[in-house]
LUMDO-648311 format. One record per residue: y, z, x of N, C-alpha, C, O in turn; residue in one letter. Coordinates in Angstrom, 3 decimals. Atoms other than C-alpha are relative to their C-alpha. Layout:
<torkes>
{nnorth: Y	nup: Z	neast: X	canorth: Y	caup: Z	caeast: X	cnorth: Y	cup: Z	ceast: X	onorth: Y	oup: Z	oeast: X	code: a}
...
</torkes>
This chain:
<torkes>
{nnorth: 0.600	nup: -0.682	neast: 1.003	canorth: -7.261	caup: -54.289	caeast: 30.582	cnorth: -1.323	cup: 0.022	ceast: 0.230	onorth: -2.031	oup: 0.912	oeast: -0.243	code: m}
{nnorth: 1.492	nup: -0.164	neast: -0.345	canorth: -10.546	caup: -55.069	caeast: 31.902	cnorth: -0.147	cup: 1.084	ceast: 1.100	onorth: -1.208	oup: 1.708	oeast: 1.130	code: a}
{nnorth: -0.028	nup: -0.953	neast: -0.900	canorth: -9.574	caup: -52.716	caeast: 34.924	cnorth: -0.136	cup: 1.477	ceast: -0.691	onorth: -0.921	oup: 2.351	oeast: -0.324	code: a}
{nnorth: 0.072	nup: -1.362	neast: 0.741	canorth: -9.014	caup: -49.803	caeast: 32.604	cnorth: -1.428	cup: 0.215	ceast: -0.801	onorth: -2.087	oup: 1.255	oeast: -0.771	code: v}
{nnorth: 1.355	nup: 0.066	neast: 0.520	canorth: -12.096	caup: -50.715	caeast: 30.645	cnorth: -1.192	cup: 0.636	ceast: 0.907	onorth: -1.989	oup: 1.535	oeast: 0.640	code: g}
{nnorth: 1.178	nup: -0.034	neast: -0.788	canorth: -14.309	caup: -50.790	caeast: 33.439	cnorth: 0.274	cup: 1.400	ceast: 0.751	onorth: -0.744	oup: 2.035	oeast: 1.025	code: g}
{nnorth: -0.052	nup: -1.527	neast: -0.443	canorth: -12.955	caup: -47.391	caeast: 34.941	cnorth: -0.327	cup: 0.935	ceast: -0.917	onorth: -0.887	oup: 1.929	oeast: -0.456	code: l}
{nnorth: 0.371	nup: -0.603	neast: 1.277	canorth: -13.457	caup: -45.884	caeast: 31.520	cnorth: -1.470	cup: 0.020	ceast: 0.190	onorth: -1.941	oup: 1.098	oeast: 0.553	code: h}
{nnorth: 1.286	nup: 0.015	neast: 0.022	canorth: -17.016	caup: -46.864	caeast: 31.512	cnorth: -0.755	cup: 0.558	ceast: 1.276	onorth: -1.886	oup: 1.040	oeast: 1.211	code: l}
{nnorth: 0.711	nup: -0.439	neast: -0.986	canorth: -17.712	caup: -45.985	caeast: 34.994	cnorth: 0.116	cup: 1.549	ceast: 0.184	onorth: -0.726	oup: 2.241	oeast: 0.757	code: l}
{nnorth: 0.006	nup: -1.574	neast: 0.278	canorth: -16.380	caup: -42.391	caeast: 34.303	cnorth: -1.022	cup: 0.412	ceast: -0.747	onorth: -1.715	oup: 1.374	oeast: -0.415	code: g}
{nnorth: 1.035	nup: -0.691	neast: 0.779	canorth: -18.646	caup: -42.032	caeast: 31.605	cnorth: -1.337	cup: -0.097	ceast: 0.448	onorth: -2.181	oup: 0.528	oeast: -0.194	code: r}
{nnorth: 1.210	nup: 0.354	neast: -0.418	canorth: -21.577	caup: -43.208	caeast: 33.539	cnorth: -0.167	cup: 1.120	ceast: 1.122	onorth: -1.302	oup: 1.581	oeast: 1.242	code: a}
{nnorth: 0.210	nup: -0.749	neast: -1.082	canorth: -20.998	caup: -40.873	caeast: 36.538	cnorth: 0.326	cup: 1.167	ceast: -0.244	onorth: 0.069	oup: 1.959	oeast: 0.661	code: v}
{nnorth: -0.409	nup: -1.429	neast: 0.194	canorth: -19.635	caup: -37.742	caeast: 34.918	cnorth: -1.210	cup: 1.048	ceast: -0.176	onorth: -2.341	oup: 0.725	oeast: -0.539	code: r}
{nnorth: 1.116	nup: -0.849	neast: 0.034	canorth: -21.557	caup: -34.584	caeast: 35.012	cnorth: -0.146	cup: 0.641	ceast: -1.095	onorth: 0.888	oup: 1.246	oeast: -1.380	code: v}
{nnorth: -0.216	nup: -0.471	neast: 1.472	canorth: -22.520	caup: -33.303	caeast: 31.518	cnorth: -0.121	cup: 1.443	ceast: 0.388	onorth: -0.870	oup: 1.873	oeast: 1.266	code: s}
{nnorth: -0.048	nup: -1.380	neast: 0.203	canorth: -21.671	caup: -29.690	caeast: 30.861	cnorth: -1.034	cup: 0.623	ceast: -0.927	onorth: -1.484	oup: -0.063	oeast: -1.845	code: r}
{nnorth: 1.047	nup: -0.635	neast: 0.801	canorth: -24.123	caup: -27.287	caeast: 29.296	cnorth: 0.736	cup: 0.401	ceast: -1.282	onorth: 1.937	oup: 0.671	oeast: -1.264	code: e}
{nnorth: -0.503	nup: -0.074	neast: 1.307	canorth: -23.551	caup: -26.781	caeast: 25.708	cnorth: 0.714	cup: 1.558	ceast: -0.131	onorth: 1.600	oup: 1.794	oeast: -0.953	code: i}
{nnorth: -0.815	nup: -1.362	neast: -0.135	canorth: -22.499	caup: -22.968	caeast: 26.551	cnorth: 1.488	cup: -0.159	ceast: 0.404	onorth: 2.434	oup: 0.427	oeast: -0.123	code: v}
{nnorth: -1.522	nup: -0.038	neast: -0.391	canorth: -19.433	caup: -24.026	caeast: 28.425	cnorth: 0.886	cup: -0.851	ceast: -0.912	onorth: 2.108	oup: -0.809	oeast: -0.775	code: e}
{nnorth: -0.660	nup: 0.962	neast: 1.070	canorth: -18.426	caup: -26.557	caeast: 25.580	cnorth: 0.529	cup: 0.781	ceast: -1.032	onorth: 1.682	oup: 0.604	oeast: -1.425	code: v}
{nnorth: -0.470	nup: -0.666	neast: 1.150	canorth: -18.465	caup: -23.920	caeast: 22.735	cnorth: 1.238	cup: 0.753	ceast: 0.332	onorth: 1.511	oup: 1.022	oeast: 1.502	code: l}
{nnorth: -0.741	nup: -0.799	neast: -0.210	canorth: -15.637	caup: -21.977	caeast: 22.158	cnorth: -0.458	cup: 1.618	ceast: -0.098	onorth: -1.365	oup: 2.053	oeast: -0.808	code: p}
{nnorth: 0.410	nup: -1.471	neast: -0.318	canorth: -15.671	caup: -18.142	caeast: 23.243	cnorth: 0.249	cup: 0.711	ceast: -1.390	onorth: 1.361	oup: 0.585	oeast: -1.903	code: f}
{nnorth: 0.201	nup: -0.992	neast: 1.122	canorth: -16.472	caup: -15.796	caeast: 20.179	cnorth: -0.735	cup: 1.118	ceast: 0.427	onorth: -1.903	oup: 1.278	oeast: 0.073	code: q}
{nnorth: 0.620	nup: -1.274	neast: -0.343	canorth: -17.167	caup: -12.530	caeast: 21.766	cnorth: -1.278	cup: 0.015	ceast: 0.244	onorth: -1.966	oup: 0.933	oeast: -0.202	code: s}
{nnorth: 1.319	nup: 0.328	neast: -0.442	canorth: -20.304	caup: -13.846	caeast: 23.195	cnorth: -0.937	cup: -0.601	ceast: -1.050	onorth: -1.960	oup: -1.163	oeast: -0.658	code: g}
{nnorth: 0.914	nup: 0.359	neast: 0.811	canorth: -21.846	caup: -14.721	caeast: 19.865	cnorth: -0.172	cup: -1.407	ceast: -0.290	onorth: 0.857	oup: -2.062	oeast: -0.456	code: w}
{nnorth: 0.064	nup: 1.388	neast: 0.386	canorth: -23.301	caup: -18.146	caeast: 19.092	cnorth: 0.663	cup: -0.410	ceast: -1.352	onorth: 0.515	oup: 0.278	oeast: -2.362	code: q}
{nnorth: -0.336	nup: 0.213	neast: 1.367	canorth: -21.665	caup: -19.762	caeast: 16.390	cnorth: -0.940	cup: -0.381	ceast: -1.106	onorth: -1.997	oup: -0.928	oeast: -0.791	code: p}
{nnorth: 1.200	nup: 0.295	neast: 1.146	canorth: -23.561	caup: -20.231	caeast: 13.008	cnorth: 0.026	cup: -1.363	ceast: -0.567	onorth: -0.937	oup: -2.011	oeast: -0.976	code: r}
{nnorth: -0.305	nup: 1.436	neast: 0.739	canorth: -21.916	caup: -23.386	caeast: 11.741	cnorth: 0.954	cup: -0.871	ceast: 0.944	onorth: 1.615	oup: -0.296	oeast: 1.809	code: e}
{nnorth: -0.941	nup: 1.206	neast: -0.615	canorth: -19.964	caup: -26.598	caeast: 13.164	cnorth: 1.447	cup: 0.583	ceast: -0.387	onorth: 1.696	oup: 1.067	oeast: -1.491	code: h}
{nnorth: -1.568	nup: -0.065	neast: 0.206	canorth: -16.190	caup: -26.040	caeast: 13.438	cnorth: 0.650	cup: -0.781	ceast: -0.769	onorth: 1.789	oup: -0.446	oeast: -1.093	code: a}
{nnorth: -0.545	nup: 1.002	neast: 0.822	canorth: -15.510	caup: -28.964	caeast: 11.399	cnorth: -0.822	cup: 0.086	ceast: -1.444	onorth: -0.822	oup: -0.842	oeast: -2.253	code: l}
{nnorth: 0.968	nup: -0.133	neast: 1.447	canorth: -17.861	caup: -27.739	caeast: 8.350	cnorth: 1.158	cup: 0.089	ceast: -1.017	onorth: 2.340	oup: 0.400	oeast: -0.876	code: s}
{nnorth: -1.051	nup: -0.050	neast: 1.307	canorth: -16.368	caup: -27.969	caeast: 4.974	cnorth: 0.095	cup: 1.241	ceast: -0.261	onorth: -0.675	oup: 2.090	oeast: 0.190	code: r}
{nnorth: -0.426	nup: -1.178	neast: 0.391	canorth: -14.623	caup: -25.264	caeast: 3.355	cnorth: -0.364	cup: -0.034	ceast: -1.751	onorth: -0.102	oup: -1.043	oeast: -2.406	code: f}
{nnorth: 0.210	nup: 0.259	neast: 1.276	canorth: -15.755	caup: -24.467	caeast: -0.233	cnorth: 1.068	cup: -0.213	ceast: -0.810	onorth: 2.147	oup: 0.263	oeast: -0.457	code: h}
{nnorth: -1.271	nup: 0.540	neast: 0.670	canorth: -13.497	caup: -25.894	caeast: -2.823	cnorth: 0.604	cup: 1.099	ceast: -0.827	onorth: 1.531	oup: 0.777	oeast: -1.569	code: a}
{nnorth: -0.694	nup: -0.946	neast: 0.794	canorth: -12.628	caup: -22.490	caeast: -4.419	cnorth: 1.220	cup: 0.580	ceast: 0.685	onorth: 2.025	oup: 1.274	oeast: 0.065	code: r}
{nnorth: -1.030	nup: -0.236	neast: -0.983	canorth: -10.241	caup: -21.982	caeast: -1.391	cnorth: 0.950	cup: -0.592	ceast: -0.127	onorth: 1.932	oup: -0.055	oeast: 0.386	code: w}
{nnorth: -0.738	nup: 0.791	neast: 0.031	canorth: -8.317	caup: -24.679	caeast: -2.237	cnorth: 1.281	cup: 0.339	ceast: -0.797	onorth: 2.363	oup: -0.091	oeast: -0.397	code: y}
{nnorth: -1.057	nup: -0.336	neast: 1.052	canorth: -6.069	caup: -23.223	caeast: -5.238	cnorth: 0.643	cup: 1.219	ceast: 0.879	onorth: 1.866	oup: 1.228	oeast: 1.023	code: p}
{nnorth: -0.722	nup: -0.902	neast: -0.666	canorth: -5.483	caup: -20.097	caeast: -3.114	cnorth: 0.797	cup: -0.334	ceast: 1.129	onorth: 1.777	oup: 0.330	oeast: 1.467	code: l}
{nnorth: -0.666	nup: 0.562	neast: -1.225	canorth: -4.503	caup: -22.210	caeast: -0.056	cnorth: 1.362	cup: -0.684	ceast: -0.563	onorth: 2.394	oup: -0.615	oeast: 0.104	code: t}
{nnorth: -1.216	nup: 0.533	neast: 0.479	canorth: -1.962	caup: -24.060	caeast: -2.295	cnorth: 0.952	cup: 1.140	ceast: -0.517	onorth: 2.171	oup: 0.975	oeast: -0.470	code: l}
{nnorth: -0.929	nup: -0.949	neast: 0.146	canorth: -0.633	caup: -20.824	caeast: -3.448	cnorth: 0.711	cup: 0.592	ceast: 1.076	onorth: 1.921	oup: 0.807	oeast: 0.999	code: v}
{nnorth: -0.668	nup: -0.292	neast: -1.453	canorth: 0.034	caup: -19.653	caeast: 0.123	cnorth: 0.838	cup: -0.863	ceast: 0.239	onorth: 2.004	oup: -0.515	oeast: 0.428	code: f}
{nnorth: -1.196	nup: 1.073	neast: -0.343	canorth: 1.739	caup: -22.790	caeast: 0.754	cnorth: 1.283	cup: 0.004	ceast: -0.641	onorth: 2.350	oup: -0.226	oeast: -0.073	code: l}
{nnorth: -1.160	nup: -0.155	neast: 1.081	canorth: 4.022	caup: -22.354	caeast: -2.193	cnorth: 1.019	cup: 1.114	ceast: 0.595	onorth: 2.239	oup: 1.023	oeast: 0.738	code: a}
{nnorth: -0.934	nup: -1.366	neast: -0.412	canorth: 5.126	caup: -18.823	caeast: -0.891	cnorth: 0.363	cup: -0.199	ceast: 1.565	onorth: 1.371	oup: 0.369	oeast: 1.986	code: f}
{nnorth: -0.541	nup: 0.393	neast: -1.542	canorth: 5.380	caup: -20.068	caeast: 2.943	cnorth: 1.108	cup: -0.889	ceast: -0.261	onorth: 2.225	oup: -0.598	oeast: 0.166	code: d}
{nnorth: -1.282	nup: 0.880	neast: 0.418	canorth: 7.571	caup: -22.876	caeast: 1.614	cnorth: 1.437	cup: 0.834	ceast: -0.359	onorth: 2.566	oup: 0.632	oeast: 0.089	code: v}
{nnorth: -1.118	nup: -0.795	neast: 0.560	canorth: 9.674	caup: -20.273	caeast: -0.247	cnorth: 0.667	cup: 0.603	ceast: 1.196	onorth: 1.866	oup: 0.498	oeast: 1.452	code: e}
{nnorth: -0.797	nup: -0.650	neast: -1.327	canorth: 10.265	caup: -18.391	caeast: 2.967	cnorth: 0.868	cup: -0.795	ceast: 0.771	onorth: 1.934	oup: -0.430	oeast: 1.267	code: m}
{nnorth: -0.816	nup: 1.070	neast: -0.688	canorth: 11.375	caup: -21.471	caeast: 4.500	cnorth: 1.398	cup: -0.075	ceast: -0.485	onorth: 2.384	oup: -0.144	oeast: 0.249	code: l}
{nnorth: -1.373	nup: 0.082	neast: 0.732	canorth: 14.151	caup: -21.608	caeast: 1.902	cnorth: 0.768	cup: 1.275	ceast: 0.106	onorth: 1.999	oup: 1.278	oeast: 0.127	code: f}
{nnorth: -0.678	nup: -1.084	neast: 0.168	canorth: 14.918	caup: -18.233	caeast: 1.904	cnorth: 0.826	cup: 0.654	ceast: 1.089	onorth: 1.700	oup: 1.506	oeast: 0.928	code: m}
{nnorth: -0.648	nup: -0.345	neast: -1.443	canorth: 15.923	caup: -17.840	caeast: 5.706	cnorth: 1.583	cup: -0.518	ceast: -0.033	onorth: 2.484	oup: 0.225	oeast: 0.357	code: y}
{nnorth: -1.079	nup: 0.422	neast: -0.184	canorth: 18.846	caup: -20.150	caeast: 5.347	cnorth: 0.907	cup: 0.663	ceast: -1.088	onorth: 2.082	oup: 0.993	oeast: -0.930	code: p}
{nnorth: -0.727	nup: -0.620	neast: 1.225	canorth: 19.769	caup: -18.738	caeast: 1.964	cnorth: 0.511	cup: 1.469	ceast: 0.442	onorth: 1.627	oup: 1.870	oeast: 0.114	code: w}
{nnorth: -0.577	nup: -1.423	neast: -0.531	canorth: 20.114	caup: -15.211	caeast: 3.570	cnorth: 1.155	cup: -0.201	ceast: 0.791	onorth: 1.977	oup: 0.701	oeast: 0.630	code: a}
{nnorth: -0.871	nup: 0.333	neast: -0.578	canorth: 22.506	caup: -16.693	caeast: 5.804	cnorth: 1.294	cup: -0.222	ceast: -0.586	onorth: 2.336	oup: 0.193	oeast: -0.078	code: v}
{nnorth: -1.107	nup: 0.542	neast: 0.481	canorth: 24.833	caup: -18.168	caeast: 3.576	cnorth: 0.541	cup: 0.957	ceast: -1.373	onorth: 1.676	oup: 0.826	oeast: -1.834	code: i}
{nnorth: 0.000	nup: -0.776	neast: 1.049	canorth: 24.514	caup: -15.613	caeast: 0.686	cnorth: 1.455	cup: 0.709	ceast: -0.221	onorth: 2.107	oup: 0.771	oeast: -1.263	code: v}
{nnorth: -1.382	nup: -0.835	neast: -0.098	canorth: 27.654	caup: -13.570	caeast: 1.814	cnorth: 1.209	cup: -1.158	ceast: -0.285	onorth: 2.188	oup: -0.790	oeast: -0.935	code: a}
{nnorth: -1.193	nup: 0.771	neast: 0.252	canorth: 29.999	caup: -16.640	caeast: 1.675	cnorth: -0.204	cup: -0.571	ceast: -1.245	onorth: 0.829	oup: -0.587	oeast: -1.914	code: e}
{nnorth: 0.140	nup: 0.386	neast: 1.512	canorth: 28.631	caup: -18.096	caeast: -1.656	cnorth: 0.157	cup: 0.841	ceast: -0.965	onorth: 0.772	oup: 0.555	oeast: -1.993	code: r}
{nnorth: -0.111	nup: -1.057	neast: 1.102	canorth: 28.354	caup: -15.053	caeast: -3.494	cnorth: -0.809	cup: -0.030	ceast: -1.168	onorth: -1.947	oup: -0.474	oeast: -1.016	code: g}
{nnorth: 1.032	nup: -0.026	neast: 1.159	canorth: 26.858	caup: -14.678	caeast: -6.963	cnorth: -0.644	cup: -1.287	ceast: -0.354	onorth: -1.776	oup: -1.347	oeast: -0.832	code: a}
{nnorth: 0.726	nup: 1.483	neast: 0.223	canorth: 26.237	caup: -18.477	caeast: -7.292	cnorth: -1.205	cup: -0.042	ceast: 0.764	onorth: -2.211	oup: -0.413	oeast: 0.159	code: e}
{nnorth: 1.101	nup: 0.018	neast: -0.886	canorth: 23.812	caup: -18.194	caeast: -4.280	cnorth: -1.174	cup: 0.920	ceast: -0.661	onorth: -2.374	oup: 0.664	oeast: -0.566	code: a}
{nnorth: 1.007	nup: -1.036	neast: 0.233	canorth: 22.134	caup: -15.237	caeast: -5.789	cnorth: -0.762	cup: -0.480	ceast: -1.359	onorth: -1.959	oup: -0.281	oeast: -1.568	code: i}
{nnorth: 0.826	nup: 0.671	neast: 1.359	canorth: 21.380	caup: -17.010	caeast: -9.339	cnorth: -0.691	cup: -0.970	ceast: 0.407	onorth: -1.798	oup: -1.077	oeast: -0.121	code: v}
{nnorth: 0.621	nup: 1.328	neast: -0.527	canorth: 20.397	caup: -20.187	caeast: -7.504	cnorth: -1.368	cup: 0.583	ceast: 0.600	onorth: -2.399	oup: 0.019	oeast: 0.233	code: e}
{nnorth: 1.147	nup: -0.715	neast: -0.341	canorth: 17.791	caup: -17.927	caeast: -5.767	cnorth: -1.046	cup: 0.471	ceast: -0.907	onorth: -2.258	oup: 0.294	oeast: -0.787	code: m}
{nnorth: 0.763	nup: -0.676	neast: 0.927	canorth: 16.707	caup: -16.061	caeast: -8.666	cnorth: -0.681	cup: -1.266	ceast: -0.955	onorth: -1.754	oup: -1.083	oeast: -1.531	code: f}
{nnorth: 0.499	nup: 0.817	neast: 0.971	canorth: 16.141	caup: -19.215	caeast: -10.674	cnorth: -1.095	cup: -0.677	ceast: 0.976	onorth: -2.119	oup: -0.963	oeast: 0.356	code: v}
{nnorth: 1.022	nup: 0.465	neast: -0.946	canorth: 13.990	caup: -20.644	caeast: -7.550	cnorth: -1.238	cup: 0.852	ceast: 0.041	onorth: -2.366	oup: 0.360	oeast: 0.072	code: f}
{nnorth: 1.110	nup: -1.013	neast: 0.135	canorth: 11.899	caup: -17.407	caeast: -7.644	cnorth: -0.618	cup: 0.001	ceast: -1.276	onorth: -1.816	oup: 0.277	oeast: -1.342	code: l}
{nnorth: 0.411	nup: 0.144	neast: 1.366	canorth: 11.515	caup: -17.819	caeast: -11.308	cnorth: -1.070	cup: -1.077	ceast: -0.131	onorth: -2.162	oup: -0.893	oeast: -0.669	code: a}
{nnorth: 0.897	nup: 1.045	neast: 0.225	canorth: 10.010	caup: -21.205	caeast: -11.061	cnorth: -1.049	cup: 0.295	ceast: 0.840	onorth: -2.123	oup: -0.095	oeast: 0.382	code: i}
{nnorth: 1.028	nup: -0.313	neast: -0.484	canorth: 7.852	caup: -19.965	caeast: -8.516	cnorth: -0.961	cup: 1.065	ceast: -0.566	onorth: -2.187	oup: 0.989	oeast: -0.484	code: l}
{nnorth: 0.988	nup: -0.707	neast: 0.729	canorth: 6.623	caup: -17.148	caeast: -10.421	cnorth: -0.691	cup: -0.555	ceast: -1.192	onorth: -1.766	oup: -0.065	oeast: -1.537	code: m}
{nnorth: 0.594	nup: 0.869	neast: 0.970	canorth: 5.796	caup: -19.415	caeast: -13.145	cnorth: -1.308	cup: -0.718	ceast: 0.371	onorth: -2.323	oup: -0.808	oeast: -0.319	code: v}
{nnorth: 1.349	nup: 0.352	neast: -0.648	canorth: 3.388	caup: -21.019	caeast: -10.792	cnorth: -1.173	cup: 0.740	ceast: 0.443	onorth: -2.324	oup: 0.303	oeast: 0.460	code: g}
{nnorth: 0.788	nup: -1.087	neast: -0.246	canorth: 1.905	caup: -17.773	caeast: -9.667	cnorth: -0.740	cup: 0.456	ceast: -1.247	onorth: -1.943	oup: 0.717	oeast: -1.216	code: v}
{nnorth: 0.610	nup: -0.448	neast: 0.938	canorth: 1.374	caup: -16.769	caeast: -13.068	cnorth: -1.072	cup: -1.071	ceast: -0.574	onorth: -2.181	oup: -0.652	oeast: -0.907	code: v}
{nnorth: 0.861	nup: 1.102	neast: 0.202	canorth: -0.296	caup: -20.094	caeast: -13.946	cnorth: -1.496	cup: 0.138	ceast: 0.771	onorth: -2.617	oup: 0.139	oeast: 0.262	code: w}
{nnorth: 1.089	nup: -0.166	neast: -1.049	canorth: -2.516	caup: -19.685	caeast: -10.821	cnorth: -0.929	cup: 1.168	ceast: -0.397	onorth: -2.148	oup: 1.002	oeast: -0.404	code: a}
{nnorth: 0.497	nup: -1.319	neast: 0.640	canorth: -3.445	caup: -16.164	caeast: -12.149	cnorth: -0.768	cup: -0.203	ceast: -1.180	onorth: -1.823	oup: 0.430	oeast: -1.224	code: w}
{nnorth: 0.540	nup: 0.320	neast: 1.354	canorth: -4.504	caup: -17.345	caeast: -15.555	cnorth: -1.207	cup: -1.186	ceast: 0.343	onorth: -2.236	oup: -1.121	oeast: -0.330	code: r}
{nnorth: 1.045	nup: 0.628	neast: -0.286	canorth: -6.655	caup: -20.069	caeast: -14.049	cnorth: -1.016	cup: 0.456	ceast: 0.868	onorth: -2.028	oup: -0.235	oeast: 0.986	code: e}
{nnorth: 0.991	nup: -0.737	neast: -0.594	canorth: -8.552	caup: -17.862	caeast: -11.988	cnorth: 0.065	cup: -0.240	ceast: 1.816	onorth: -0.904	oup: -0.018	oeast: 2.542	code: g}
{nnorth: -0.191	nup: 0.383	neast: -1.321	canorth: -7.114	caup: -18.916	caeast: -8.417	cnorth: -0.260	cup: 1.163	ceast: 0.996	onorth: -0.708	oup: 1.030	oeast: 2.135	code: a}
{nnorth: 0.167	nup: -0.987	neast: -0.870	canorth: -7.095	caup: -15.300	caeast: -7.319	cnorth: -1.508	cup: 0.766	ceast: -0.102	onorth: -1.724	oup: 1.849	oeast: 0.442	code: f}
{nnorth: 1.247	nup: -0.794	neast: -0.066	canorth: -10.759	caup: -14.414	caeast: -8.068	cnorth: -0.737	cup: -0.541	ceast: 1.019	onorth: -0.747	oup: -1.757	oeast: 1.212	code: r}
{nnorth: 0.686	nup: 0.371	neast: -1.224	canorth: -12.896	caup: -14.432	caeast: -5.048	cnorth: -1.281	cup: -0.356	ceast: -0.369	onorth: -1.748	oup: -1.240	oeast: 0.350	code: w}
{nnorth: 1.295	nup: 0.534	neast: 0.366	canorth: -16.264	caup: -14.890	caeast: -6.748	cnorth: -0.232	cup: -0.676	ceast: -1.047	onorth: -1.369	oup: -1.090	oeast: -1.276	code: m}
</torkes>
């Protein structure tokens, strides 16, 4: 353990520090205006949750499309119930103003 720790400290002591331009991500030659880990404004969170709901919906619809021919009308009714529940969520988000940008 001491050998690994010693090698780590030796590596940190003798490494050549790179210039800041080499460390920054490439963005068409422009200097970044803010840190990559800066916080997002809270108004984006409801929109993100609505996006995730529709993304998960698509995950459920792909297997459903495979078995709908085998199960028939029962599968179609189940999917419409699922979509109706999601639509209630979208209407609620719309009423709460999740889709207003400013």
